[in-house]
Structure formats: C-alpha cells, structure tokens
BAMAR-736200 format. One line per 4 residues: their letters; for each residue x, y, z of N, C-alpha, C. Coordinates in pm, whole numbers. Layout:
// BAMAR-736200
a	X,Y,Z,X,Y,Z,X,Y,Z; ...
***
This chain:
// BAMAR-736200
mset	105,1175,2304,169,1257,2166,97,1388,2133; 187,1445,2074,131,1580,2055,79,1597,1905; -3,1674,1878,-78,1692,1748,-15,1820,1693; 61,1772,1567,130,1875,1502,95,1847,1346
ntpa	159,1917,1251,147,1906,1108,159,1775,1076; 244,1699,1134,315,1580,1085,280,1486,1223; 149,1416,1226,115,1350,1354,208,1240,1400; 260,1241,1500,355,1159,1527,301,1015,1558
lqyr	359,890,1542,350,764,1554,344,689,1687; 229,633,1721,260,547,1844,364,433,1854; 459,452,1962,571,335,1937,613,305,2071; 719,218,2066,775,167,2176,921,110,2180
fdgp	1002,141,2266,1152,88,2250,1178,-51,2320; 1270,-122,2289,1318,-231,2380,1469,-238,2351; 1568,-277,2435,1689,-277,2414,1792,-170,2470; 1918,-192,2477,2003,-92,2540,1995,44,2478
edap	1987,136,2577,1975,289,2540,2101,342,2425; 2204,259,2438,2330,346,2375,2332,231,2252; 2272,157,2247,2294,58,2088,2243,117,1982; 2293,110,1875,2255,135,1719,2095,100,1732
vivl	1998,157,1658,1884,160,1650,1835,47,1537; 1749,-3,1550,1674,-99,1436,1520,-58,1468; 1457,-6,1370,1322,20,1340,1233,-121,1246; 1132,-138,1330,1064,-234,1276,915,-199,1241
gpsl	853,-242,1104,759,-187,1065,664,-285,1022; 541,-223,1080,420,-379,1060,353,-348,938; 288,-476,919,191,-492,798,74,-430,780; -20,-394,705,-154,-354,712,-224,-436,807
gttw	-313,-381,882,-389,-471,972,-339,-535,1093; -218,-532,1107,-127,-553,1192,-92,-464,1327; -43,-492,1438,34,-409,1556,177,-436,1568; 248,-369,1628,390,-396,1666,394,-527,1702
hmfd	308,-578,1790,295,-720,1821,328,-824,1741; 345,-813,1612,370,-886,1506,546,-923,1498; 598,-860,1565,730,-874,1583,798,-924,1738; 656,-941,1785,704,-973,1954,836,-1083,1957
rqvp	824,-1182,1864,930,-1303,1883,1039,-1285,1831; 1067,-1163,1763,1199,-1117,1721,1278,-1035,1824; 1178,-960,1882,1261,-858,1975,1374,-898,2086; 1336,-1019,2162,1402,-1074,2267,1556,-1074,2205
elar	1582,-1144,2116,1717,-1155,2025,1772,-1030,1987; 1680,-962,1916,1739,-848,1859,1753,-732,1950; 1699,-748,2081,1737,-627,2157,1878,-657,2231; 1943,-779,2208,2060,-812,2284,2190,-715,2197
qwrv	2153,-655,2089,2255,-609,2033,2200,-466,1974; 2071,-456,1984,2023,-324,1899,1933,-255,2007; 1915,-133,1985,1805,-55,2042,1662,-84,1950; 1574,-158,1979,1459,-201,1888,1345,-90,1878
frfd	1343,-6,1798,1189,94,1776,1081,13,1687; 986,-18,1771,842,-56,1707,754,27,1694; 668,62,1581,580,158,1585,430,71,1532; 341,164,1528,195,124,1508,152,209,1377
lpgh	89,168,1277,30,246,1187,-70,318,1245; -132,436,1163,-218,523,1227,-355,418,1231; -395,453,1347,-552,384,1390,-522,236,1396; -432,177,1421,-389,45,1452,-320,33,1564
ggap	-379,-78,1663,-334,-103,1775,-371,-2,1881; -470,79,1868,-520,181,1957,-440,322,1907; -387,339,1820,-295,434,1803,-387,533,1740; -347,678,1746,-457,772,1723,-491,769,1575
aypa	-583,809,1520,-656,769,1395,-638,898,1313; -520,928,1259,-509,1006,1167,-463,959,1039; -566,932,948,-540,851,837,-437,885,732; -358,817,693,-265,864,574,-263,777,447
dsvg	-279,840,351,-309,783,227,-226,759,126; -65,777,171,40,744,71,156,689,172; 227,657,102,338,580,166,427,688,191; 460,788,116,529,898,148,490,950,253
dlta	345,997,319,293,1021,428,348,922,554; 313,810,521,336,745,635,506,740,698; 568,734,562,752,761,578,773,886,660; 705,1004,616,718,1140,679,693,1121,816
rlla	578,1064,862,556,1024,996,640,976,1063; 687,867,1020,787,793,1089,934,862,1103; 959,946,1024,1095,1029,1031,1057,1135,1127; 956,1206,1142,914,1300,1236,895,1231,1361
tldg	847,1150,1378,865,1066,1523,1030,1037,1563; 1100,993,1472,1204,964,1513,1305,1067,1545; 1285,1169,1428,1329,1290,1486,1322,1365,1639; 1200,1333,1683,1133,1410,1789,1234,1335,1921
igvq	1264,1216,1897,1344,1150,1990,1476,1129,1968; 1536,1196,1856,1650,1191,1849,1731,1083,1771; 1676,1003,1697,1730,888,1635,1751,940,1467; 1876,942,1460,1901,1011,1316,1918,895,1208
rfgy	1988,802,1262,2057,695,1150,1993,541,1217; 1949,449,1140,1890,349,1178,1878,232,1097; 1878,88,1113,1845,4,1011,1701,-18,1020; 1643,-73,919,1504,-81,933,1472,-202,867
agca	1353,-263,938,1289,-403,883,1159,-384,872; 1102,-420,742,949,-397,735,869,-508,679; 728,-529,723,661,-607,659,541,-570,570; 545,-604,416,434,-565,357,439,-416,345
lgga	312,-331,385,333,-194,398,455,-150,477; 473,-203,577,603,-159,626,722,-162,539; 732,-262,467,842,-280,382,815,-180,262; 688,-121,242,684,-33,151,741,109,181
igve	743,119,341,781,253,387,952,227,398; 1006,115,406,1138,94,396,1195,128,256; 1118,79,153,1169,134,28,1161,281,2; 1067,331,40,1057,479,38,1171,542,107
lalr	1206,495,216,1321,565,294,1446,528,235; 1470,425,166,1598,415,75,1601,492,-26; 1497,511,-100,1472,615,-208,1474,774,-175; 1423,785,-69,1386,935,-38,1518,989,62
rper	1512,916,174,1621,964,282,1725,858,286; 1820,806,177,1903,697,219,1998,742,298; 2051,879,331,2108,910,455,2101,861,571; 1963,858,592,1930,788,731,1918,642,734
lasl	1959,578,640,1932,435,647,2051,339,673; 2096,266,764,2206,207,743,2198,41,696; 2102,-5,709,2056,-150,647,1910,-172,645; 1843,-246,527,1733,-252,522,1688,-416,511
alia	1584,-441,558,1527,-593,516,1403,-565,488; 1335,-623,391,1195,-596,326,1152,-736,329; 1031,-765,415,985,-882,442,861,-887,379; 800,-998,312,663,-1006,213,643,-869,163
aspr	725,-818,108,737,-698,21,737,-721,-136; 682,-590,-201,683,-595,-325,675,-439,-403; 756,-416,-488,776,-305,-559,611,-227,-617; 552,-324,-621,393,-294,-657,293,-416,-607
fgta	214,-371,-496,113,-453,-422,-14,-494,-506; -8,-578,-577,-99,-628,-664,-159,-525,-761; -287,-470,-773,-333,-367,-849,-402,-265,-778; -405,-122,-815,-475,-33,-760,-611,-92,-733
defr	-668,-123,-847,-798,-199,-830,-849,-244,-694; -744,-358,-676,-767,-458,-583,-772,-384,-427; -695,-286,-402,-670,-243,-287,-817,-122,-286; -848,-66,-388,-941,44,-387,-1083,-61,-371
qrgv	-1087,-159,-435,-1213,-243,-400,-1203,-294,-257; -1092,-315,-195,-1095,-335,-71,-1162,-248,39; -1116,-110,2,-1163,9,64,-1321,8,69; -1362,-10,-63,-1511,5,-101,-1590,-107,11
ivrt	-1518,-242,30,-1591,-325,121,-1580,-264,251; -1448,-238,284,-1460,-178,435,-1574,-72,466; -1559,20,373,-1638,163,371,-1793,85,398; -1831,6,322,-1985,-29,306,-1998,-158,424
ngld	-1910,-242,465,-1964,-358,548,-1867,-338,674; -1785,-240,684,-1700,-264,801,-1571,-339,788; -1511,-365,880,-1375,-443,886,-1400,-591,912; -1513,-614,960,-1537,-773,994,-1528,-858,879
piar	-1548,-847,759,-1513,-935,655,-1356,-941,610; -1302,-832,625,-1160,-847,594,-1084,-922,735; -1163,-889,829,-1082,-974,944,-1101,-1105,934; -1220,-1172,918,-1251,-1297,915,-1171,-1368,787
tapd	-1137,-1300,705,-1057,-1368,598,-889,-1349,601; -852,-1270,713,-729,-1231,735,-626,-1363,759; -670,-1452,828,-590,-1574,866,-553,-1669,729; -661,-1673,614,-623,-1740,505,-525,-1682,429
rwft	-527,-1518,432,-424,-1467,355,-286,-1476,428; -296,-1452,558,-168,-1446,640,-91,-1569,679; -152,-1690,693,-100,-1811,733,-139,-1938,637; -10,-2008,653,-40,-2144,592,-176,-2212,655
ggfa	-240,-2319,606,-347,-2388,629,-304,-2447,762; -220,-2534,795,-167,-2604,872,-139,-2526,993; -85,-2393,978,-48,-2317,1086,-176,-2264,1154; -289,-2221,1069,-387,-2148,1095,-469,-2267,1205
aaqp	-464,-2395,1164,-538,-2510,1217,-488,-2530,1360; -357,-2535,1356,-278,-2553,1461,-249,-2489,1585; -289,-2352,1538,-264,-2252,1640,-374,-2145,1648; -494,-2220,1681,-631,-2126,1699,-601,-1997,1777
aitd	-531,-1999,1880,-515,-1873,1956,-454,-1767,1846; -348,-1788,1784,-295,-1671,1705,-390,-1646,1592; -465,-1756,1550,-560,-1723,1442,-668,-1624,1483; -702,-1646,1613,-783,-1566,1698,-726,-1412,1704
wavq	-624,-1385,1738,-536,-1306,1760,-562,-1212,1640; -515,-1268,1537,-484,-1179,1397,-635,-1163,1347; -741,-1200,1384,-877,-1162,1335,-906,-1026,1442; -878,-1060,1583,-912,-916,1642,-830,-785,1614
mvrt	-711,-844,1599,-608,-733,1564,-685,-653,1439; -725,-703,1333,-786,-623,1209,-925,-543,1237; -985,-641,1340,-1146,-560,1389,-1129,-455,1480; -1014,-434,1533,-995,-331,1629,-919,-201,1571
tdpg	-894,-244,1426,-821,-145,1334,-959,-15,1312; -877,116,1313,-983,229,1281,-1025,211,1125; -1150,204,1095,-1184,168,926,-1137,283,836; -1141,418,892,-1081,521,799,-938,496,755
cyia	-852,483,880,-725,444,855,-685,307,774; -756,230,798,-752,90,714,-767,150,572; -894,206,536,-916,249,407,-800,343,341; -739,410,438,-640,530,364,-519,427,359
acea	-493,344,445,-361,271,410,-386,171,263; -512,134,235,-545,81,140,-516,153,-13; -543,296,30,-513,359,-74,-357,380,-104; -288,387,16,-143,411,-3,-75,296,-76
lasf	-137,203,-70,-104,54,-153,-119,59,-275; -252,111,-284,-288,112,-445,-200,225,-511; -146,311,-468,-87,406,-532,72,409,-531; 107,275,-478,261,258,-457,294,193,-566
dvrp	424,218,-627,464,161,-737,587,239,-752; 700,136,-741,849,196,-731,922,94,-821; 861,4,-924,923,-71,-1037,1056,5,-1099; 1027,120,-1119,1100,204,-1212,1207,245,-1144
elar	1228,256,-992,1327,297,-922,1413,238,-840; 1380,90,-852,1449,20,-754,1616,7,-785; 1647,58,-900,1826,59,-903,1870,158,-826; 1798,273,-760,1842,354,-721,1846,329,-542
vgvp	1800,226,-507,1822,169,-381,1959,111,-324; 2024,207,-280,2160,191,-242,2223,121,-109; 2139,80,-28,2148,16,96,2161,-115,93; 2236,-162,175,2254,-340,140,2092,-395,200
tlvl	2062,-467,128,1899,-482,147,1906,-681,165; 1816,-703,262,1768,-847,284,1632,-845,225; 1587,-938,105,1435,-964,85,1413,-1103,120; 1334,-1099,226,1276,-1227,307,1145,-1257,257
vgad	1118,-1351,222,950,-1418,180,939,-1535,220; 819,-1587,278,752,-1705,287,744,-1775,175; 798,-1897,180,768,-1985,38,610,-2008,-36; 528,-2004,98,404,-2029,71,293,-1904,51
dqvt	370,-1770,61,304,-1639,88,216,-1640,-80; 78,-1648,-61,5,-1613,-178,-27,-1468,-220; 24,-1369,-120,-25,-1228,-128,103,-1167,-199; 226,-1146,-147,339,-1090,-200,441,-1239,-193
gpae	442,-1310,-267,530,-1436,-281,647,-1434,-327; 730,-1541,-365,847,-1546,-424,884,-1467,-556; 790,-1490,-646,778,-1406,-756,813,-1254,-736; 735,-1182,-655,755,-1051,-599,891,-1005,-528
artl	934,-1104,-448,1065,-1117,-394,1170,-1095,-473; 1174,-1182,-573,1286,-1205,-701,1251,-1063,-781; 1155,-996,-788,1171,-865,-858,1225,-778,-793; 1244,-767,-660,1306,-675,-585,1466,-708,-595
vagi	1492,-829,-568,1623,-856,-579,1671,-826,-697; 1608,-857,-837,1671,-847,-955,1708,-682,-968; 1601,-602,-898,1618,-449,-932,1704,-377,-848; 1739,-412,-711,1813,-355,-619,1952,-392,-631
pdar	2048,-311,-630,2184,-374,-669,2248,-438,-537; 2232,-419,-424,2281,-486,-336,2181,-563,-240; 2122,-672,-301,2003,-727,-254,2049,-862,-265; 2001,-944,-106,1995,-1105,-71,1873,-1158,-74
lavv	1825,-1267,-128,1709,-1334,-119,1690,-1452,-25; 1629,-1456,69,1600,-1541,181,1452,-1591,140; 1433,-1713,120,1286,-1773,104,1282,-1884,219; 1173,-1845,329,1153,-1920,419,1045,-2013,391
pgas	1092,-2154,382,973,-2251,368,892,-2276,513; 753,-2321,473,660,-2336,546,576,-2205,635; 613,-2100,545,533,-1979,596,468,-1923,480; 371,-1838,521,297,-1746,436,326,-1599,453
hlvp	225,-1520,433,262,-1383,435,286,-1331,579; 274,-1367,693,318,-1295,811,413,-1380,837; 532,-1388,777,628,-1491,814,689,-1490,927; 723,-1340,991,755,-1321,1157,669,-1394,1235
veqp	546,-1398,1224,484,-1470,1316,466,-1626,1296; 481,-1688,1178,478,-1805,1171,582,-1895,1156; 729,-1815,1138,818,-1875,1132,932,-1790,1236; 886,-1759,1341,982,-1678,1408,1132,-1686,1414
aavt	1156,-1821,1453,1299,-1844,1482,1369,-1818,1357; 1337,-1854,1251,1399,-1839,1118,1425,-1681,1084; 1325,-1635,1086,1297,-1488,1073,1426,-1426,1162; 1383,-1440,1275,1505,-1375,1365,1648,-1399,1337
dllv	1679,-1541,1285,1795,-1564,1285,1866,-1479,1126; 1758,-1483,1057,1826,-1402,903,1819,-1271,953; 1728,-1221,1028,1750,-1057,1072,1898,-1018,1148; 1915,-1106,1241,2025,-1069,1288,2152,-1110,1199
rhfs	2152,-1179,1153,2274,-1204,1060,2270,-1094,932; 2178,-1055,911,2206,-951,822,2225,-790,851; 2166,-806,988,2223,-631,1040,2342,-656,1110; 2386,-800,1136,2508,-782,1195,2641,-793,1070
tawq	2622,-809,959,2702,-818,847,2673,-701,746; 2566,-618,736,2533,-547,638,2509,-423,702; 2569,-333,771,2565,-204,828,2642,-97,755; 2573,-39,684,2645,69,626,2678,202,717
pahd	2828,210,708,2861,319,793,2806,472,769; 2778,549,848,2723,683,822,2849,736,748; 2817,870,683,2906,933,625,2968,1048,697; 2926,1039,805,2988,1148,906,2967,1115,1033
sttg	3064,1169,1141,3047,1118,1295,2947,1204,1365; 2841,1267,1295,2769,1360,1386,2641,1276,1397; 2604,1149,1363,2478,1093,1392,2462,1045,1545; 2573,1015,1603,2544,974,1763,2539,809,1771
qtai	2508,776,1656,2508,607,1624,2614,541,1627; 2632,429,1679,2753,319,1664,2744,242,1551; 2850,265,1455,2792,172,1330,2870,43,1381; 2800,-81,1302,2857,-208,1340,2957,-239,1200
paap	3074,-264,1190,3166,-269,1093,3087,-378,992; 3099,-368,842,3060,-428,764,3158,-572,752; 3121,-697,748,3209,-821,744,3256,-814,575; 3406,-865,549,3461,-839,406,3380,-893,312
vkpv	3310,-1028,361,3220,-1072,259,3104,-1117,332; 2970,-1067,241,2869,-1099,282,2815,-1243,273; 2749,-1300,368,2704,-1450,314,2583,-1419,217; 2577,-1525,128,2469,-1529,31,2378,-1646,108
laap	2253,-1567,129,2153,-1659,205,2052,-1736,120; 2072,-1718,-18,1994,-1768,-125,2066,-1786,-250; 2037,-1882,-318,2094,-1883,-460,2059,-1738,-536; 2173,-1662,-608,2120,-1567,-685,2029,-1566,-784
pqpa	1921,-1501,-788,1814,-1506,-843,1852,-1489,-1040; 1759,-1558,-1096,1779,-1510,-1240,1721,-1353,-1255; 1771,-1275,-1341,1733,-1146,-1365,1565,-1165,-1404; 1492,-1080,-1342,1342,-1076,-1358,1327,-1034,-1503
piae	1222,-1078,-1563,1175,-1037,-1709,1171,-875,-1699; 1197,-814,-1817,1198,-680,-1839,1056,-583,-1810; 977,-703,-1828,834,-633,-1815,785,-609,-1678; 834,-678,-1584,827,-673,-1463,869,-525,-1371
iapa	985,-491,-1439,1040,-366,-1369,1011,-260,-1482; 947,-255,-1586,950,-160,-1703,900,-44,-1641; 939,69,-1675,892,207,-1650,763,234,-1705; 698,342,-1654,539,365,-1678,541,379,-1840
vvpp	425,397,-1904,402,417,-2028,409,576,-2042; 462,598,-2151,498,740,-2197,390,782,-2255; 317,912,-2189,211,972,-2223,209,1000,-2370; 109,1058,-2485,88,1132,-2578,177,1216,-2576
qalt	215,1292,-2713,297,1393,-2718,230,1508,-2664; 302,1604,-2587,236,1713,-2494,203,1831,-2605; 98,1905,-2567,50,2017,-2658,130,2121,-2616; 161,2207,-2733,213,2333,-2719,132,2458,-2691
mgrp	67,2459,-2550,-22,2516,-2526,41,2653,-2399; 171,2634,-2402,223,2735,-2267,163,2681,-2154; 144,2552,-2095,116,2492,-2003,109,2356,-1994; 135,2272,-1879,131,2131,-1896,30,2072,-1943
dpyd	78,1959,-2017,-53,1882,-2089,-140,1817,-1992; -251,1850,-2003,-363,1794,-1888,-384,1617,-1924; -317,1579,-2034,-333,1449,-2070,-284,1351,-1941; -157,1399,-1890,-102,1350,-1808,-171,1332,-1666
agik	-233,1439,-1609,-335,1429,-1515,-466,1381,-1536; -524,1375,-1679,-629,1299,-1698,-624,1161,-1683; -517,1132,-1750,-503,960,-1740,-505,896,-1585; -420,978,-1483,-408,962,-1377,-556,950,-1293
vrre	-628,1049,-1302,-741,1081,-1241,-849,979,-1297; -869,953,-1427,-935,845,-1478,-907,717,-1433; -821,657,-1403,-767,535,-1371,-786,533,-1201; -788,633,-1156,-802,644,-1002,-966,633,-966
vlgd	-1054,696,-1059,-1174,724,-1029,-1257,597,-1119; -1221,547,-1238,-1287,416,-1290,-1215,299,-1268; -1089,321,-1238,-1023,201,-1202,-927,120,-1340; -826,74,-1305,-749,17,-1429,-820,-56,-1516
ahvd	-878,-136,-1461,-974,-248,-1569,-1052,-183,-1685; -1129,-65,-1620,-1214,-15,-1703,-1136,46,-1826; -1017,131,-1762,-944,230,-1828,-860,160,-1948; -811,41,-1896,-702,-51,-1990,-820,-92,-2097
rals	-944,-138,-2051,-1046,-186,-2173,-1078,-93,-2280; -1096,42,-2215,-1139,134,-2309,-1025,181,-2412; -925,200,-2373,-801,234,-2438,-748,113,-2549; -756,-32,-2504,-750,-149,-2594,-833,-157,-2669
qadd	-968,-108,-2684,-1038,-98,-2784,-1053,12,-2867; -956,103,-2847,-946,228,-2935,-869,179,-3070; -923,239,-3178,-858,193,-3295,-836,352,-3362; -795,336,-3503,-777,484,-3589,-921,551,-3555
fsgd	-1007,505,-3546,-1140,569,-3561,-1185,660,-3426; -1169,570,-3307,-1201,584,-3179,-1074,671,-3117; -969,634,-3149,-866,674,-3043,-843,832,-3030; -884,913,-3107,-875,1046,-3102,-976,1096,-3004
fqef	-1098,1003,-2979,-1195,1047,-2898,-1157,998,-2747; -1090,896,-2730,-1032,852,-2598,-938,936,-2562; -834,1000,-2631,-742,1106,-2587,-822,1230,-2557; -923,1266,-2629,-1011,1373,-2614,-1055,1375,-2463
itry	-1128,1262,-2440,-1201,1264,-2288,-1098,1242,-2181; -1011,1178,-2224,-889,1173,-2098,-824,1299,-2097; -809,1395,-2171,-721,1519,-2174,-829,1624,-2120; -962,1629,-2167,-1052,1734,-2119,-1141,1711,-2021
awge	-1213,1572,-2030,-1308,1557,-1929,-1233,1517,-1787; -1144,1428,-1810,-1076,1387,-1687,-936,1472,-1648; -851,1550,-1737,-774,1635,-1684,-784,1794,-1682; -927,1808,-1744,-955,1959,-1731,-1067,1957,-1623
iwdr	-1184,1878,-1614,-1296,1897,-1553,-1271,1804,-1410; -1226,1707,-1413,-1233,1621,-1304,-1119,1654,-1187; -1024,1701,-1246,-887,1742,-1185,-923,1878,-1135; -1006,1942,-1158,-1024,2078,-1112,-1053,2085,-951
pgld	-973,2190,-871,-993,2180,-709,-1133,2236,-680; -1221,2305,-767,-1329,2345,-696,-1439,2252,-650; -1433,2144,-668,-1520,2023,-600,-1436,1917,-565; -1469,1861,-480,-1407,1707,-418,-1457,1599,-526
rrsr	-1417,1502,-530,-1444,1383,-596,-1591,1342,-547; -1603,1358,-455,-1752,1293,-388,-1865,1373,-458; -1820,1512,-448,-1946,1585,-509,-1932,1581,-673; -1843,1555,-726,-1834,1549,-860,-1913,1416,-885
scvt	-1889,1288,-822,-1958,1175,-839,-2131,1183,-823; -2132,1269,-734,-2288,1302,-702,-2351,1386,-821; -2282,1479,-885,-2319,1555,-1018,-2341,1472,-1145; -2243,1395,-1120,-2217,1291,-1255,-2336,1188,-1265
ltal	-2363,1138,-1152,-2484,1024,-1109,-2612,1090,-1147; -2629,1221,-1103,-2764,1264,-1142,-2756,1316,-1295; -2666,1365,-1348,-2672,1397,-1499,-2707,1286,-1609; -2627,1156,-1558,-2638,1017,-1614,-2797,982,-1603
vagg	-2857,993,-1496,-2988,969,-1483,-3088,1054,-1562; -3040,1160,-1564,-3125,1269,-1644,-3113,1243,-1811; -2986,1193,-1820,-2996,1142,-1988,-3024,1018,-2029; -3035,966,-1910,-3065,803,-1979,-2955,714,-2013
hlee	-2835,764,-1961,-2699,692,-1997,-2682,582,-1894; -2748,465,-1903,-2723,356,-1800,-2598,284,-1822; -2524,266,-1921,-2400,200,-1942,-2306,300,-1868; -2310,417,-1887,-2221,497,-1816,-2257,496,-1666
lash	-2384,518,-1639,-2406,499,-1488,-2347,384,-1429; -2367,261,-1465,-2295,175,-1389,-2135,172,-1374; -2079,230,-1476,-1947,262,-1423,-1895,373,-1336; -2003,469,-1331,-1982,586,-1265,-2041,539,-1106
traa	-2150,442,-1098,-2172,409,-977,-2051,329,-911; -1975,270,-980,-1861,219,-930,-1768,309,-889; -1748,411,-981,-1653,526,-943,-1692,584,-835; -1842,626,-785,-1889,669,-685,-1845,623,-573
lrng	-1842,498,-573,-1801,392,-445,-1648,401,-425; -1586,417,-526,-1431,443,-530,-1388,581,-473; -1470,668,-508,-1452,807,-450,-1526,851,-298; -1563,730,-239,-1627,763,-108,-1747,751,-63
ltpn	-1829,760,-155,-2009,739,-133,-2034,603,-92; -2105,620,16,-2172,503,52,-2289,457,-26; -2340,336,-21,-2454,305,-103,-2552,375,-64; -2565,397,77,-2692,491,112,-2707,595,45
eike	-2590,677,47,-2565,816,-6,-2608,805,-173; -2574,715,-229,-2601,696,-384,-2735,686,-394; -2809,607,-302,-2960,586,-304,-3017,706,-269; -2972,830,-203,-3002,955,-187,-3005,1021,-317
vllq	-2916,1020,-366,-2868,1099,-498,-2986,1037,-616; -3023,922,-604,-3110,856,-726,-3238,895,-663; -3269,932,-548,-3396,964,-517,-3421,1108,-555; -3321,1184,-514,-3322,1317,-550,-3359,1344,-704
aavy	-3280,1257,-805,-3289,1252,-933,-3432,1197,-963; -3496,1129,-890,-3618,1093,-950,-3720,1190,-950; -3712,1320,-825,-3804,1418,-846,-3775,1516,-968; -3657,1527,-981,-3631,1622,-1084,-3595,1576,-1233
cgvp	-3576,1452,-1240,-3536,1377,-1362,-3661,1286,-1405; -3736,1239,-1320,-3878,1162,-1366,-3853,1027,-1311; -3930,963,-1278,-3965,832,-1197,-3912,735,-1295; -3948,716,-1402,-3904,593,-1492,-3755,619,-1513
aans	-3668,723,-1523,-3530,741,-1548,-3460,669,-1386; -3520,749,-1301,-3483,692,-1173,-3505,563,-1169; -3618,477,-1178,-3670,347,-1182,-3552,259,-1238; -3487,292,-1391,-3406,211,-1448,-3277,233,-1396
afrv	-3257,360,-1318,-3120,392,-1271,-3087,297,-1150; -3223,285,-1048,-3197,198,-940,-3178,62,-981; -3233,16,-1091,-3193,-117,-1119,-3047,-181,-1150; -2996,-67,-1201,-2835,-64,-1254,-2739,-47,-1130
aqqv	-2789,78,-1052,-2681,73,-950,-2688,-41,-843; -2832,-78,-812,-2847,-202,-729,-2754,-318,-769; -2753,-344,-865,-2687,-461,-928,-2526,-453,-883; -2481,-319,-945,-2352,-293,-940,-2288,-277,-786
iree	-2377,-204,-688,-2342,-227,-550,-2357,-346,-499; -2423,-429,-519,-2415,-574,-480,-2282,-647,-542; -2248,-623,-651,-2125,-669,-694,-1999,-623,-658; -2021,-519,-600,-1893,-435,-551,-1847,-444,-392
ttpe	-1987,-474,-325,-1991,-488,-182,-1977,-584,-109; -1994,-722,-185,-2014,-825,-135,-1880,-888,-128; -1812,-917,-7,-1696,-981,9,-1684,-1106,-59; -1545,-1142,-93,-1534,-1243,-146,-1536,-1385,-52
a	-1587,-1473,-83,-1615,-1595,-8,-1449,-1667,30
***
C-alpha cells in the first residue's frame, strides 16, 4: 500500500469480480475476521470487501482520530480500486462509518446495515478515559475485559477458543491507533442529523448487548426515515460472531430487497432491483423520546465584535480538556451571581487562550500544572491533572513537570501537588474490575 495524503486501508476481496460490492466495516479492537462466518453466503451474490481499521490486524499504524477521517480513508481506498457504488454493513465503529457515508456521500451508498451501532456511543468522557488507561497501562486491561463487553456469559464460557481469539485481537492492536479510534468515538454524535439518512437501512442489534443495546438501536430507527429493526436473541455486542447464521440471513435479506439504484449509469455496478414491498424484520418501534435525538444546546448570544464569538470554540475545548462531567457540574452550579464568570472563562480562557494554535494541548497542560503549583491552587490542580492525562501526558511526564516545579516553585508547594496528582492518577489509570 502506498503512503499518500490519505493513507489507504488494508483490505481483502471475496466473491465474484463482476458482482455488486458490499463493504463490511469492523468494530474497534477487531479485524475483518469478525465477519468470517458471513462471507461464504454473502459472496454467492456479492463481491465482499473487508477492511481493517488503522493499526488493527497488522494494518499500517496511521492513527485516525475522527470518524470523518476513517470514512475518507475508506473512500480513497475504494476509489483506488475502482469501486464507486456499494452496499455497506458496519459494526459499532464500523457502523459509525456507515452513518457518515450516508450523511456525507449518499450517492456512493446503495444500502446500509448498522450493527450494534448508535448515533452517539456513550459519552465522550468514557472513551477518553479508555484512552488514558491504554496510554498508561497498554492494551492488556482492555483486552482482558473485551469478552465481557462483546459476548454473553454463556457464549464466552462455551467458546473458550473464540474468547481467546477476541483477547488476542485487542492485544495485537497498535495502542496509538486504538487511542485515536477512542477519540473518534468520543467526538461522534449524529443525533441531530439522522433524518438526512436517505438510504434503506437495517438496524441490527443483539438483545443482550450492554454496550450499544436495543435502546440505541431504536433511536436510530426512530430517526432514520427508511429504517427497519432486527433484534437478535441470545447475542451481545459482537452479534456477527455470536449469532453468525441469524446475522447472515438478515444481511442477505436486507441487501437482496433494499438496494437503491444509482442515479446514473456510469458507476459500473449492477444494481439489484428493489422488491415492491420490503419485509418488516421487527415490529415498528415507538418513536424515541425527543430528548434522545435533540439538537445540541444553542450557545449564548454571539458578540458583535467583527469576528466569530469565541464562546463556541471555548465550550468545545473546555469539554474536550476537562471532560463533560466537570463542565456540566460547573455550569449547573452557576447562578445569577456566578453565571457571568462561567461565560467569561469559557469565552476567554478556553475560546481565546486554550484554542490558540501556538502551543499544542500537551504543552499547555505542562504550563498550567506548573502555574497551579506555584499558586497553590490544589483544587484546580486536580482537575488539570485529569486534563493533562486526557491531553496525552503520561503519569511519568506529569511527575517530571512536578519535579521541575519543585525546583522553581518550592518543595512545600510541590509536596502538596504530588499528593493531589498521585490520587488523581490512581483514580484515572486504574482499570475497572
């Protein structure tokens, strides 16, 4: 694979060369082998294209920290081999890529299947916290707990070989690419845009999925105009692995009956005609509560200063650095007395200073930690130690910053700072049992 401005993805083909193409997108921490049991049947009718995420399955380790970047790499790879129009099925992060395709490049997509997917995967804090754990402890803690997230207890106990395969799949992933993929999921939120997904969509979920379960699936179905829901019993998050026959059957039925023809005849693909009436794979869901798909909160009134109000950038940076929970707590506690101050620091500290391009966030964290030690601001030091971990500093690098501060700010100040930082680092880098 050649190195270009948009690195190509590692891929493989199965099935007849002249058949319409179906693309299968894997989940975070997995490889294209998660779809091994679906390929033989799919390849009877379609040319099956599978790809690995960057740094997964031995793929080149070019980290991608947004779903948009991953989607661009997939399209560049398909462009390079002459595939213009295709059906797409993706699991979890692979499903996020599918939604991005439907929103940004709908002319490329003939049909869509979203497996164990969600319009927003948990909270940004959860995935950034996972990145902190990997940066500090490596991938082993994540790998050891993967079977609990991916499979039902009965399946994991009855299939030790598959359980071991899952653990090794995560262990052999490039840590930097895994962390970047966590960042991609942290920033992914398409709830306000679901109504623009215009391609026929199957939403498929395991009934026992505790990661992105039936509730998230119903949010997708409620928001996407032409969507059908299929809930697979006896399956958790990696439903294609746990219930391969059911998933294969659902995918074959969906892609055979819901293939949207191209708008022109220049694609070189052979479209499969749509059936007059699509089968209903599950009872139509009740509309999701409006709160589940509500648009983002509107920021304060923009200032008339001849340039964009820095509040918009400030609230985004503040959340990315300090975390949603911290910012939500600070804003919820604001009242008539302190509200102006919260708006002030969001606009100027975060929108003006932290968003300046002259220093990266790691450097700004180093400067901030040193300044807080010098001023003895231990409460702020705790939140900014967490922020430093989120910004990519390792515990050893934070230790070096505090040792440097001890020389120039004084040993008593550094002594107090070490106690605060030590407690925060223990809390943030200890994997959950």
